[in-house]
N, C-alpha and C positions, 0 to 999 in steps of 0.2 A: 108470877111472871114467866117462870120456867115452864110451867105446865102449859101456858098459852103459847109459848114458842114451840113446844113439842107438838101441840095440837096443829099448829100451822104447818109444821114440817110434815106431819102425817097426812094432812089434807092435801099437801102439794104433792105427795107420793101417789095419790090416787090417779089411775090412768083414765078416769072418767071425768076429772075435774076440767073446768074451762078457764080457770083463773091464769093470770100472767105468770105468776110464780110456778104454778103447776105445769104449764106448758113448757116453760123454759127448763124446768127439771127434767121432763121426759124427753124433750128435743135433745138435751145434752147427753143424757144417759143413753138414749137409743143410739145416738150418733157414734159416741166414742166407746161404749161398751159392747156394741153389737154390729151396727152397720158398717163402721169404719173397718173393723177387723175382717168382716165378710167381704167387703169390697176389695180389700188387699188380696184376699185369697182367690177371688174371682179373676182379678188382674193377673196374679201369679199363675194361675191355671192357664189362662189364655196365652200368656207369655211362653209357658212350658210347651204348649201345643205348637206355637209358631216356631220356637227354637228347635224343637225335636222333630220337625216335619221331615218327611222323605219325598222330595220333589223328583218327578220324572221329566227331566228337561227335554226329552224328545217329543214331549207332548205340550200343548198349551197348558200352562199352570192354572191350577184353581185360584180364584181370587180369595176364597175362604178356605181354610184348612179343612178338608173333608173329615167327618167323623166316622170312626169305626170302633169296634169293640176294643182293640188294642189301644188306640189313643184315649178312648173313654176311661179304661182301667188305669191309665198313667196318671190321671187327675182325679181319681175317684176319692181319695182321702181329702183332697182339697174342696171337691164339690160338697161332700158330706158336711164338712166343717162349715161351709158357707150356709147350707141349710140349717145347721144347728144354731149358729149365731144369729142369722136372720130371724129365726123362729123366736128367739128371746125378744127381739125388737117388736115383733108382731104380736106376741102373747103378753108382754109386760108394759108396752107403751103404745097403747092404741090411739092415744090423742096426740102423738108426736107427728111432726112433719115428715119423718123418714119412714112412715109406715108403707107408703106406695113404693118407694125405693127398695125397702126390704123385700116385699113381694116380688119386685122385678129381679132381685138377686136370686131369690128362690127359683124363679122361672129359668134363669140362666144356669143355675146349678143343675136343675133337672135336665136342662138342655145338654150339658156337658156329660151328664150320666146317660144320655140317649133315652131318658124316660119321656118319650115324646108325648104320650096322651096327657101326662100331668104337666109337662112343660107348656103344652098348648093351653090347657085349662088355666093355668097361672097367668100366662101372657094375656089371655082373653080377659081375666078378671081385672088385671092392671089397666087394660085398654078401656074397659067399661066403667070402672070405679074411680080411677085416679083423677084428681083435679089438676095434676101437673101435666101440661102438654108434652114436655120432654119425656116424662115417664111413659106416656101413651104411645109416643112415637117410638121409643126404644122397644116397647112391648110388641108393636106392630112389625118392626124390623125383625125382632125375634121370631115371630110367627112366620114371616117370609122365609127366614133361614131354615126353620124346621120343616115347613111345607116343601121347600125346595129339596132339602135332604131326603125327605120321604117320597119325592117325585110326584107329589100332589100339586102338579103345575097349574091346575085350574084355580085352586086356592091361593097359590103364589100370585097369579095374575090378578086376582081380586084384591089382594092386599096392596099390590103395586098400584092399582088403579085408585085405591082409597088414599094412600100416602102421598100420591102425586098432587092431590088437591090440597094437601096440608102445608103450612108454612113451617118449615123445620129450622132449629138451630143449625149452625154450621157443622158442629160436631156430629149431631144426629143425622144430618143430611149426608155426611160422608159415609156413615155406616149403612144408611139406607142405600146409597148408590152402589156401594160394594156388594151388598146382598143381592141387589137387583142385577148387577153385572154377572154375578154367579149363576143366577137363573137363566140369563140369556146364553151364557156359555154352555150350560148343560143341554140347552135346546139347540146348540150350534148356530145361534143367531148372532153371528159375529159383528155385523154392522152396528146393531143396537148396543151390543156389549162395548164396542169401541167408543160409541158416542157417550155413553155413561161414564166410562173409565177416564176418557179425556177430560171430562168435567170434573171428576173426582180428583185426579192427580194434582190439579191446580190448587185445591183446597187442603192438601195434606202437607204435614211438616216434613222437613228433611230427615231422612232415616231409611233403614232397611225396608220398612213396610212400603214407603213411597217408591223405593228402588224396585221392589217386587212388582208393584202396579206398572210402573214404567216398562219393566221387562215383559209383562203380559201384553201391554199395548203394542210393543215392538213385535211380539210373537203373532199377534192378530194381523198387524199390517203385513208381516212376512207371509202369513197364510193367505192373505188377499192379493198377494203379489206387488204390494206397494213398498218397494225396497228403500227409497229415499226416507220415507216417513219411519220405516222400521229402524233404519240406521240411526236416525236422530234420537229415537227413544231408547235404543241400546246405550248410546252415548249418555243419555240422561240417567240411565240406570247406574252408570259408573260414577256419576256425579252426586249420588245420593247415599254414600256410605254403605254399599252392599256388602253382604258376607263374601268371603273368598270365593265360594262355589258359585254364587250368583254372579260375581264379577268375571269368573272364568267363563261361564257360559255366555255372558253379554259379549266378552271379547271374542269368543269362538263364533258367535252368530253374527257379529258385526262383519266378520270376514266374508260370511255367506251372502250378505245382503249388500255388500259393497258393489257399486255399479262399475263394472269393468267395461271399459270402452276401447281399450287397446290391448294388444298382445302383452305389452309390458305390465298392464294392470294384472292380467292373469298370473304373470310370473311373480308379481309382488304378492298376490294373495296366497300362492303356494309357499312363498317364502315366509309369510306370516304364520301359516300353519306350521312350518319346520321350526320357526322360532318358538312356538308354544311347545313343540315336542322337545326342544333342547333345554327348556326351562326346567330345572330340577324340581320346582315346586309342583310342576304338573305331571310328576311321574305316575301317579295313580290315575291320571286322566288321559293316559295315552290312547286307550281304547276308544274313548269319546272323540279325541282329536282325529284319529284315523277314520272313525265313522263319519264325522262331518266332512273330511276330505273326500271320502267315497261319495257322499251325498252331493257334494259340489261337482265332482267329475260326472256323476250321472246326470245332473241338470245340464251340463255342457254336452251330454251325449257321447262322452268318451268312456264307453263301457268297459273296455279292457282295464283302463286305469282305476275306474270305479271298483270293479271286482277286486283288483290288486289291493287297494286301500281297505276295502271292507274285510278281506281276508286277514290283513294286518291287525284290524280292529279286533277280529276273533282271537288272534294269537296273543294280543296284548291284554285281552280281558281275563283276568285271573280272579278277580273278587267280586265282580258284579254279573251274575248270571243273566239278568234282565238285559244288560247292555249287549252281551254276547248274542242273546236271542234277537235283539233288534238288528244287529249285524247280519245274522243268518237269514233273518226275514227279508232284508233289503236285497241280499244276494239271491234269495228265492224270487223275489219280485222282478229283478232285472232279467234273471233267466227265463222267467215265465212270460213277462209282458213284452220285453225288449228284444231278447235274443231268441225266444221261442225254443229254448233248449229244455225240454220239459223233463227229461231224466235228471239233469242237474238241478232243476228247480225242485223237483221232488225231494232230492237228497238234502237240500238246503231247508226245505220246509220241515222235513223229518227232524233236523237239528233244532229248528226253531221251536217246535212243539215240546222239546225236552225241557226247555227253561223259560218259555214265554209265560209271564205271569197272567193268571186267569182273569185278573182284574183290569187289564188294558181294555180300553173302550171297544176296540174291533177285534177282540179275541175270537169271537164266534165266526167272524168272516174269515179270519186266518185259518181257523180249524176246518171250516168248510172247504176252502181252497185246498188245504192239505189233503183232506179226504178225497176231493175231486181228483188230485194229482195222483193219488194212490191208483184209482180206478183208471184214470187216463193212461198213465205209464203202462199199467198191466195190459190194457187193450192194445196200445201201440206196439208194445213188446210181442204180443201174441201175433199181430199182423205181420210184423217184420220177421218173426221167426217162422211162422207157417208158410209165408210167401217164399222165404229163402229155401226152406226144405223142399217145397214143391218145385221150385226152379231147379234145384239140384237133381230132383227125380227126373225132370225132363231132359237132363243132358245125357249125351251118349257116354259110353264108358271112358273113352279117351279124354273127352273134355272135363268129365268129372274128375278123372285121376289128375289131370293138370291143375284144375282148380284146387283140389285138396293139397296138392304139392305146394302151390302158392301160399295157401293158408299155413301150412306147417313151417314152410320157410320163413313167413313173416313172424310166426311165434318163436322160432328159434333164434331169429335175429333180435327179437325183443328181449329174450332171455340173455343173449350174449351182451347186449347193450346194458341191461340192468347189472350183469355181473361185472361188467367194466366200471360202471359208476360205483358199485359196492367197493371194488378194489381201490379206486381212486379215493373214496371217502376214508377208507381204512388207512390208507397211506397218509392222508392228511391228518387224520386222527393221531396216528403215530408220531407224525412230525410234530404235531402241536404238543405232544407229551414231552418230547425231547427239548421243546422250547420252553419248558417249565410251565406249561398250561395243562390243568387237569382235563380229562374228558368231560367232567361235569361243566367246566367253563366253556368248552367248545359247544356242548349241547345247549347251554344258556345263550351262547352267541348265535347259534342256529335259530333257536326260537325267536331271538330279538330280531333276526333277519326275516322272520315271517315264514320259515320253512316248516313244512309238514313233517311229522314224525317219519312217515314212510319214504319220504324223499331224502332222509338223512341216512345214507348207507351205514355209517358207523353206528348209529343208534339201532338200526335194523340188525346189523351184525351181532351187536351186543345182546339184543333180544333173542336172536336165533341161538347164540351160544348158551344163554340161560335156559332156553326151552329145551335144547338138546341135553343139557346137564341134568335137567329134571325129568324129562320124558323119553329121552333117547332119540335116535333117528327113526322118523316115522314117515310112511308113504302118505301122499295126499289122498285122503279118503273121507267119506262121511262117518260120523260117530267114532272118530279115532280113539277117543278115550276108552269107549266100551270095547272096540275090537282089540285095542292094545292090551287092555286088562285081561281079555279072554286069552290072548296069546301068552301073556306073562304068566297067567295061571297054568296054562298048558305046559310051558317050559319049566316052571319052577317045580312042577310035580316030579320031575327027575333032575336033581341038581347037576348030575353029570352032564346034561345036555343044555345047561343055562350058559349061553355064550358070554353073558355079562357078569358071571360070577367072578370073585376076586382071583386074580392070576390068570384069567383068560383074556384074549384080545377082544375088542369091542366087535359087536355083530356088524356085518356089512349091510349097508343100505340095500333095499330091494333093487334089482335091476330095472331101469326105466324101459318101457315098452318101446320097441323099435318102430320105425315109420310105418312099416307094412301093417303092424298091429293097430296103430292108431287110425290109419286110413280105414281099415276093416270096421273098427269100432264106430267111426263116424258114418260109415255107409250103412251099417246095421240099424242106425237110428233114423234112417230116411223112411218116410211113408210110402212104401212101394206097392203094398197090397190095396185092393179097392177099399177094404174095410178101414185101413189106416188113412187112406185119402179121404174118405168119407168123414172120418173123425176130425182130420185136419180142416176140411172144408167147414164143418160145423163150428169149430173154434173161430175160424175167420168170419163166418156169418155172424155169430154172436158179437165178436169184437167190433166189426163194422157197425152194427146196430147200436151197441153201447157207446161207441165213439161218436156217432152222429148225434146222439142225445146229449152227450156231454158238451159237444161243441155248441149245440143250440141252447141247452137249458142252463148249462153252468158256465161255460166260458163266453156265451154270447157272441160266438163267431159263426154267424149264419152262412157266409160263404163256404167256410169249411164244412159245415153241417150239410149244405147242399151236395158238395163234392162227395162227401162220405156216403150219404144216402144214395146218391146216384150210382156210386161204385157197387153198393150193396145190391141194388136192383139189377144192375147189369151182370154182375157175377153170380148172383143167386136169384134168378127170376121167380123160383118157387118158394121164396123164403116165408116162413111163418109169420114174419113181422111186417109183410107187405101192406096190409090195411093201415097199420100204425104209421109206417113210413110214408104212405100216401097222405095221411092226415098231417104229418109234420111238414111235408113238402107244400101242402096246400096253405098251412099257416104261415110258413116262411115267405112264400110268394105273395101271400095276401098282405103281410106287414110291409113288404116292399113295393106294394101297389103294382105287382106285376101281373099281367093278364094270364101268365101261366098257371095262376091259381085255379082257373076253371078247368084246366086239363086234369089236375089231380082231384078236383071236386067230381068231375064227371066219372073218372076211374073208380073212385070210391063208391059212388052210387050204383054204377054199372056192375062192377066185379064183386062188390062186398055190400049189397043193398041191406042185408040184415045185421050188419055190424054196428057196434055202438059209434064207430067213427063216422059211418055214413049218416047215422042219425045226428051226430054233432054238427055236420055241415048242412043238414036240411032243417034242423030243429035247434036253434041256439039255446033254448031253455033245457034241452036234454041233459046237458052236463050238470045243471044245478039240480035237476030232478033225480038223477042217478048218482050224484056225487059220493054220498056217503056209502052206499052199497058197493060202488066201484072201488072206492078206497079200501074197503075192508077185504074185498076179494083180491085186489091187487097185492095188498099186504100179505095175505095168506099164501098166495102163490109165490111172492118173493121169499117168504120164510122157507117154503119148501125147496125152491130152486137153490137158495143159498146152501141148505144142507146137502143138496146134490152136488153142488160145486165143490164143497169141502169133503166130499167123499163119504158123508154119513148117510148111506143109502137106506138104511132101516128107518132112521128118523125122517128122512125125506119122503119115504113110502107112507109112513104113518100120517104125516101132514097132508100128503095128496089125498089119502082116503078121507081124512077129516074135511078138507076143502070141497071134495066132491059131495059130502053129505050136507054141507052148509050152503053152497051156492048152486043155483039152478040155471044161471045165466049160460047160454049155450057156448059162448066165446070163452069164458074163463073155465067152464067145465071141460072143453076140448083142450085147453092148454094144460089143465091138470092131467088129462088123460095121456097127452103126448109125453109130458114129464114122466109119468109112470112107465111108459114104454121105454123112455131112455134109461130108467132105473133098472128095468128088466135087462136092457142091453148090457148093463154094468154088472149085474149080479146073477144072471142066468145064462143058459147056453144060447147058441145062435138060433136054434129052432124056436125056442120060446120067444125070442126077440122078433123073428120073422113073423111067427103066428100073431103076435100082438099087433104088429104093423098091418097085416092083412085084416084083422078084425076091425081095427080103426077105419081102414079105407072102406070096408063093407058097411059099417054102421053109420059113417058120416060122409056120404058121397058129395055133399054140398059144402063141406067144411072149408073155411079159408086156409086151414092147415094142410088140406089133402095134398097139394102139390109137394109140400115138404115131406110128408109122410111117404109119398110115392118115390121121391128121390132116395130116401133112406132104404125103402124096400128094394128099389132097383139095385143100389149098391150092395145090399145084403144078399140078393138072389145071385148077383154076379160073383160074389165071393164064394157062395155055396157051390156054384157050378165049377169054379176052378178047383175046388178042394176035392171033387170027386175023382 
């Protein structure tokens, strides 16, 4: 009897048996010894990812927590455990009803490990082999999530289309909708995302996950300008047990979307912001509050206040570099787009790029604008500087002397005012010390008030004292460390002449140059010779050309581009850029449906019939035909010109010779030759420069660059005649 019982037990252990006892044994063993433990670990890993997420509340939140290597590594041990336990169920209990579910857990674990190829393969296996509709639907939702993470959006779309035709359980439908909403968000399809999330949130249980979905819905409505709907869903966020951080941002954003209809409403909104600032629990969020205050004032077009609050956000941001970068970025955008103060915009974009995370969606666009501003400000500065210098040159001696006196008076007044401010700050600092407040306390107070370091005279004074103690009194000059070290070495060679040795009084600061010396120095820097004026004109010509292209191609400001190109043609009628400028003017007027386009089309064909720009207006296919060759030649010329601009004349000359050997197109070859002449002007004597200009004029009598070369030649000949 005992043997019969043992045989029955052994037969029931077989994973290939079909008996009731056999299936019951394997179902129970697979469920509780493997699948249950694996499921707990998968749930634990998913909760870990959700709990440890780092959300950027300045952007629309992700519906699903995005995977990356850091997040994947944080749940690696749990995912590997899931694979191990699920493999037991798969390997030892093939006839159990938990087999499909175990494969599904393996797929989810591989997904967590970002092992996408194997995750896809396993999800597909479950979808094709499982007899459980729920398992298949979960597998297809898993595929949708993986394809979206891999940005294979065509496959994502195919999965969505297939799942929409299926009848899903409520739990599976929620997960499908969430994955589908993430797909729409990544493609910035906000309306479909909203439609899906609005259906989803109604099926979810109360809790932080539902609160987060409500928050995302509110963000989307806010993005679409639907403030009442946005407000309602921020309120719903607060009613669903959110985390403290989520609740803080819901409260903050509610203020933003509140419909203000009267002046009193605006006052109430600002009062709510200040209430958040006073709350001790929000101490670490002050930078975010000031940032939102700045955004609110910007939307109200109160730009000075917006700038003030954003600066306070920067001051308050001590532990979140990304938030500081966002505040700098908004300051840059306001000065760029609203105030057109490009120098300040550049400074703010410089600060932005120091700490802006490279993972933000529009990082490339921000970096591009930053690069554009570098070039824009450089060209604007060149134009202002050279115009100012040439205007001074045209003044008579008496007017110039009076103008310089005004400049020096203004500078002296500025220095006196700064000295007065410094004295006031020092007195205030001393007074605060006698009032039992430490200097550090006062510095902290200044920072809390949003003051910049250099506007705090006491802090500057302390810094100056510390500097003098370490380095001594030093004149304002370039490379002061090196020159100071050289002076120090020269003095210490003879200890008797060292004024700072022990027992000797400190050395006196060098005497400041008097007004006459300053004026003479300023006059000496003016471009008074023909050669200096020609160099100044060339800087202006290049700057106007570059600025016009930036206005049209980068800033998309066609009116300013037209004005800049017109100025270039008026002031420099023989400019080497004339055919290209004609082409730009033709395109701008064409885009505006302006009949003036024909004027520039005719000029191109008449004056520069052999140029590529003339061929562009007569043969629309020319650009496509010559695109690659033109790109390569322009790139080669740009590289050579860049080395010339940096003063690397030997390298520039090498690249010019290389370009002349590679490209036979007359236009680009002539540009290379003119660049070589300019290199000669920088590296050889005036005779060599003049001879090179003469040679070009003789060899290229029909070149579009001939007027430009003749202007240079005329200026050089005039300089040579005056020197005799």
